[in-house]
LUMNUTOR-268899 format. One record per residue (C-alpha): residue number from 1; residue in one letter; chain; x, y, z. Coordinates in steps of 0.001 Angstrom, whole numbers. Example, Ala and Ser with C-alpha at 12.3 -4.5 7.8 and 13.67 -1.06 7.14 Angstrom:
! LUMNUTOR-268899
<rec pos="1" code="A" unit="A" x="12300" y="-4500" z="7800"/>
<rec pos="2" code="S" unit="A" x="13670" y="-1060" z="7140"/>
END
This chain:
! LUMNUTOR-268899
<rec pos="1" code="M" unit="A" x="-13671" y="11068" z="-7948"/>
<rec pos="2" code="K" unit="A" x="-12334" y="7676" z="-7591"/>
<rec pos="3" code="F" unit="A" x="-14780" y="4507" z="-6781"/>
<rec pos="4" code="Y" unit="A" x="-13789" y="1309" z="-5158"/>
<rec pos="5" code="T" unit="A" x="-15576" y="-1823" z="-4435"/>
<rec pos="6" code="R" unit="A" x="-13069" y="-4051" z="-2960"/>
<rec pos="7" code="L" unit="A" x="-10672" y="-4231" z="-623"/>
<rec pos="8" code="P" unit="A" x="-6978" y="-5167" z="-2531"/>
<rec pos="9" code="E" unit="A" x="-5460" y="-8196" z="-1749"/>
<rec pos="10" code="S" unit="A" x="-2233" y="-6612" z="-420"/>
<rec pos="11" code="L" unit="A" x="-4511" y="-4383" z="2321"/>
<rec pos="12" code="Q" unit="A" x="-6755" y="-7857" z="3068"/>
<rec pos="13" code="P" unit="A" x="-4003" y="-9503" z="5838"/>
<rec pos="14" code="F" unit="A" x="-3828" y="-6157" z="7641"/>
<rec pos="15" code="Y" unit="A" x="-7556" y="-5509" z="7770"/>
<rec pos="16" code="R" unit="A" x="-8300" y="-9228" z="8488"/>
<rec pos="17" code="K" unit="A" x="-5071" y="-9160" z="11609"/>
<rec pos="18" code="E" unit="A" x="-7573" y="-5777" z="13375"/>
<rec pos="19" code="L" unit="A" x="-10684" y="-7516" z="13070"/>
<rec pos="20" code="E" unit="A" x="-8868" y="-10891" z="14585"/>
<rec pos="21" code="Q" unit="A" x="-6928" y="-9170" z="17037"/>
<rec pos="22" code="Y" unit="A" x="-10716" y="-7174" z="17866"/>
<rec pos="23" code="R" unit="A" x="-12248" y="-10300" z="18715"/>
<rec pos="24" code="T" unit="A" x="-9396" y="-11954" z="20698"/>
<rec pos="25" code="A" unit="A" x="-9236" y="-8749" z="22764"/>
<rec pos="26" code="Y" unit="A" x="-13007" y="-8619" z="23178"/>
<rec pos="27" code="G" unit="A" x="-13329" y="-12304" z="24313"/>
<rec pos="28" code="Q" unit="A" x="-10877" y="-11638" z="26867"/>
<rec pos="29" code="G" unit="A" x="-12630" y="-8565" z="28238"/>
<rec pos="30" code="S" unit="A" x="-10592" y="-5892" z="26946"/>
<rec pos="31" code="L" unit="A" x="-13153" y="-3603" z="25469"/>
<rec pos="32" code="Q" unit="A" x="-10321" y="-1065" z="24970"/>
<rec pos="33" code="V" unit="A" x="-8125" y="-2391" z="22918"/>
<rec pos="34" code="A" unit="A" x="-11059" y="-4298" z="21197"/>
<rec pos="35" code="W" unit="A" x="-12738" y="-966" z="19897"/>
<rec pos="36" code="K" unit="A" x="-9101" y="660" z="18902"/>
<rec pos="37" code="H" unit="A" x="-8712" y="-2750" z="16313"/>
<rec pos="38" code="L" unit="A" x="-12078" y="-1981" z="14919"/>
<rec pos="39" code="E" unit="A" x="-11257" y="1748" z="14814"/>
<rec pos="40" code="R" unit="A" x="-7946" y="360" z="12879"/>
<rec pos="41" code="A" unit="A" x="-10055" y="-1943" z="10679"/>
<rec pos="42" code="H" unit="A" x="-11722" y="1159" z="10286"/>
<rec pos="43" code="I" unit="A" x="-9611" y="3186" z="8332"/>
<rec pos="44" code="L" unit="A" x="-7972" y="790" z="6737"/>
<rec pos="45" code="G" unit="A" x="-11422" y="-585" z="4865"/>
<rec pos="46" code="Q" unit="A" x="-12825" y="2618" z="4748"/>
<rec pos="47" code="R" unit="A" x="-12593" y="3227" z="935"/>
<rec pos="48" code="Y" unit="A" x="-14356" y="-129" z="592"/>
<rec pos="49" code="P" unit="A" x="-18244" y="-391" z="647"/>
<rec pos="50" code="F" unit="A" x="-17903" y="-4105" z="2323"/>
<rec pos="51" code="A" unit="A" x="-15288" y="-3531" z="4136"/>
<rec pos="52" code="H" unit="A" x="-16439" y="-146" z="5571"/>
<rec pos="53" code="T" unit="A" x="-19897" y="-1404" z="5974"/>
<rec pos="54" code="F" unit="A" x="-19104" y="-4463" z="7806"/>
<rec pos="55" code="V" unit="A" x="-16951" y="-2839" z="10146"/>
<rec pos="56" code="H" unit="A" x="-19844" y="-188" z="11264"/>
<rec pos="57" code="W" unit="A" x="-21704" y="-3767" z="11489"/>
<rec pos="58" code="K" unit="A" x="-19502" y="-5224" z="14243"/>
<rec pos="59" code="M" unit="A" x="-19396" y="-1617" z="15566"/>
<rec pos="60" code="L" unit="A" x="-23124" y="-1219" z="15923"/>
<rec pos="61" code="Q" unit="A" x="-22491" y="-5329" z="17670"/>
<rec pos="62" code="F" unit="A" x="-19940" y="-3947" z="19982"/>
<rec pos="63" code="G" unit="A" x="-22642" y="-907" z="21093"/>
<rec pos="64" code="F" unit="A" x="-25177" y="-3849" z="21351"/>
<rec pos="65" code="G" unit="A" x="-22501" y="-5843" z="23716"/>
<rec pos="66" code="I" unit="A" x="-21053" y="-2823" z="25945"/>
<rec pos="67" code="K" unit="A" x="-24782" y="-1789" z="26420"/>
<rec pos="68" code="S" unit="A" x="-24142" y="1857" z="24830"/>
<rec pos="69" code="G" unit="A" x="-27179" y="3544" z="23712"/>
<rec pos="70" code="K" unit="A" x="-24657" y="6752" z="21994"/>
<rec pos="71" code="E" unit="A" x="-22976" y="3743" z="19988"/>
<rec pos="72" code="I" unit="A" x="-26221" y="1789" z="19127"/>
<rec pos="73" code="L" unit="A" x="-27370" y="5164" z="17620"/>
<rec pos="74" code="G" unit="A" x="-24213" y="6606" z="16300"/>
<rec pos="75" code="Q" unit="A" x="-23703" y="3170" z="14258"/>
<rec pos="76" code="I" unit="A" x="-27090" y="3021" z="12208"/>
<rec pos="77" code="P" unit="A" x="-26466" y="5611" z="10001"/>
<rec pos="78" code="R" unit="A" x="-22835" y="4906" z="9480"/>
<rec pos="79" code="L" unit="A" x="-24228" y="1495" z="8581"/>
<rec pos="80" code="L" unit="A" x="-26784" y="2732" z="6216"/>
<rec pos="81" code="F" unit="A" x="-24516" y="5325" z="4346"/>
<rec pos="82" code="G" unit="A" x="-20434" y="4626" z="5441"/>
<rec pos="83" code="G" unit="A" x="-20640" y="1982" z="2316"/>
<rec pos="84" code="V" unit="A" x="-21740" y="4421" z="-152"/>
<rec pos="85" code="K" unit="A" x="-19662" y="7242" z="929"/>
<rec pos="86" code="S" unit="A" x="-17169" y="4583" z="77"/>
<rec pos="87" code="F" unit="A" x="-18689" y="3684" z="-3553"/>
<rec pos="88" code="V" unit="A" x="-18766" y="7301" z="-4243"/>
<rec pos="89" code="G" unit="A" x="-15447" y="7912" z="-2839"/>
<rec pos="90" code="T" unit="A" x="-16218" y="10774" z="-236"/>
<rec pos="91" code="V" unit="A" x="-15284" y="9318" z="2944"/>
<rec pos="92" code="P" unit="A" x="-13281" y="11593" z="5804"/>
<rec pos="93" code="I" unit="A" x="-9988" y="9538" z="5283"/>
<rec pos="94" code="G" unit="A" x="-8408" y="8370" z="8851"/>
<rec pos="95" code="N" unit="A" x="-11868" y="8705" z="10838"/>
<rec pos="96" code="P" unit="A" x="-11911" y="6128" z="13270"/>
<rec pos="97" code="G" unit="A" x="-15542" y="5493" z="12381"/>
<rec pos="98" code="G" unit="A" x="-17007" y="5369" z="16296"/>
<rec pos="99" code="A" unit="A" x="-19956" y="7516" z="17594"/>
<rec pos="100" code="N" unit="A" x="-17655" y="9656" z="19841"/>
<rec pos="101" code="V" unit="A" x="-15902" y="11572" z="16640"/>
<rec pos="102" code="P" unit="A" x="-18030" y="13661" z="14092"/>
<rec pos="103" code="P" unit="A" x="-18780" y="11370" z="11236"/>
<rec pos="104" code="L" unit="A" x="-17481" y="13626" z="8164"/>
<rec pos="105" code="Q" unit="A" x="-14361" y="14917" z="9898"/>
<rec pos="106" code="P" unit="A" x="-11488" y="13345" z="8461"/>
<rec pos="107" code="F" unit="A" x="-8567" y="11986" z="11323"/>
<rec pos="108" code="P" unit="A" x="-4717" y="12444" z="10739"/>
<rec pos="109" code="I" unit="A" x="-3441" y="8461" z="10297"/>
<rec pos="110" code="E" unit="A" x="-971" y="7224" z="12679"/>
<rec pos="111" code="K" unit="A" x="2709" y="6184" z="11338"/>
<rec pos="112" code="E" unit="A" x="1756" y="2737" z="12226"/>
<rec pos="113" code="L" unit="A" x="-1315" y="2416" z="9749"/>
<rec pos="114" code="Q" unit="A" x="411" y="4851" z="6659"/>
<rec pos="115" code="D" unit="A" x="3090" y="2246" z="6957"/>
<rec pos="116" code="I" unit="A" x="773" y="-467" z="6342"/>
<rec pos="117" code="F" unit="A" x="-765" y="1299" z="3726"/>
<rec pos="118" code="A" unit="A" x="2833" y="1738" z="1583"/>
<rec pos="119" code="Q" unit="A" x="3229" y="-1685" z="2535"/>
<rec pos="120" code="A" unit="A" x="-66" y="-2751" z="328"/>
<rec pos="121" code="G" unit="A" x="518" y="-268" z="-2183"/>
<rec pos="122" code="V" unit="A" x="-2301" y="1817" z="-1456"/>
<rec pos="123" code="G" unit="A" x="-2635" y="5326" z="-1439"/>
<rec pos="124" code="L" unit="A" x="-4166" y="7618" z="1505"/>
<rec pos="125" code="G" unit="A" x="-5838" y="9710" z="-337"/>
<rec pos="126" code="A" unit="A" x="-9904" y="9083" z="-1564"/>
END
């Protein structure tokens, strides 16, 4: 079992870029595009407690912003337990983090994100 605490410096620019693109798209009212960037940030940061928890916080805020009871209710347990699962190394790798998917189901990681992990020198396994 691996323990992680902090997003590696090599991965930080990619994670931050996804969050910036989320903010831009959300501000422009492009909600589907905004959500996709949150999902990508989730996948990039899900192995690291603070990054993982922060994305779930943003997803919860998104749920409030679009007035989605399903997303709000789905994000509360993810917000509370996601960071803990990251800390003990038991996250479902590739899970996009939204309430529209099972919280413990792993998903394939898209090629572009696989390339980001490789470029950052970060393995994909938990």
